[in-house]
C-alpha positions, 0 to 999 in steps of 0.5 A, a space after each residue: 804681529 808676533 815679534 818673531 814674524 815682525 822681525 822677519 818682515 823687517 829683515 825682508 824689507 831691509 834686504 829688498 832695500 839693500 838690493 835696490 841701492 846701487 851706490 851701496 852695491 858699487 861700494 861693495 864691488 870696490 871693496 871686493 876689487 881691493 880685497 882680492 888684490 890683497 887675497 883677503 879670502 885667504 885670511 880665515 879658518 874653520 875649526 883649524 883649517 884654512 877656508 878660502 872664502 869670504 866670511 859673508 859667504 860662509 854665513 850664507 852657506 850656514 843659513 842655507 844648510 840649516 834651512 835645507 838640511 841636506 843629507 849629502 853636500 858635494 863640493 868640487 875643489 878641496 884646497 886646504 879642506 876648510 870648506 869640507 870641515 865647515 860643511 861636515 860641522 854643520 851636518 854634525 849639528 844636524 846629526 846626520 849626513 856626509 860631505 863628498 869632496 872632489 879634487 884633481 890633486 889632493 895634496 898630501 899635507 892637506 889630505 893628512 890634516 883633513 883625515 886627522 880632523 874630528 869632522 873627518 868622520 863625515 867626509 869622503 874624498 875622491 881624487 880626480 877631475 870633477 868632470 871625469 866619467 869615472 869620478 861622476 860615476 862614483 858620485 852617482 853611486 854615493 848620491 843614491 844613498 841620500 834623499 836631499 843633496 846640495 852641491 857646491 862648485 869651486 874647482 877650475 874657474 873657466 867657462 867650459 869647465 864650470 859649464 860641464 860641472 853644471 850640466 853634470 852635477 845639477 841633476 844631483 841637486 834636490 828640489 828646494 836645495 841649492 847649486 852654489 857656483 863660487 867665484 862668479 865675481 871674476 866677471 865683475 873684476 877688471 879684465 886681466 886681474 888674474 894674471 897667469 890664470 886660464 880664467 878672466 872676465 868673459 871666461 869664468 863661472 858667471 858666464 857659465 851660469 848664464 849659459 846654463 840657466 838659458 838651457 836649464 829652467 829647473 834653477 833660479 838665481 836666489 837674489 835674496 842671498 847676494 842682496 843680504 851679503 853684498 860682499 860676496 864671491 858668488 854674485 848670481 851663483 846661489 842657484 835654487 832648484 825650484 822643480 
């Protein structure tokens, strides 16, 4: 067998084996519970901007972007802008494309740092709710320019809001591309873990994904991604469009 194919075959078997290891998965979840108590995901940067994600999910997104080669990446939820910079840097490596970031409140200091960044040349931002009709209309106008689109949802984490986003933004995702729903791990953390937040166990992105998939058969959960990561904030949230 060709050495490259041999390695890929080994890796596929390894990932499949990890996915079946319940003890390993339990250990990973225990890590996530402890890590979230320490706000572990706040510790990292991408090209100088804070990126509030697990490093494992950053690597997974890099793999997905390199494989899909999207012309447009849409992200709801901007925060400090690290993810926008990350996606833009990946598109820069591909030599084409644009990132469209949407947030109900783009804070002045964050906008300033994003706009002064070298990767800003591939970024556009819309301030407003991701489910607002006028915002969605602006997104529709942008999508028309591109053939291959990838969408990441990472704004308000309540069931109703994420389900709205899923229904509105899923239509933009190209066949073979991904609709990535962040923070589905909320469902697997102890009830009451997020004090003074409107989301909780039973009311979060994971419950929204489950409701969405019952209605929309164009997407499937790519379990291969979470099996290779184990430590992820996106369990059940890497959705691949299959038709």
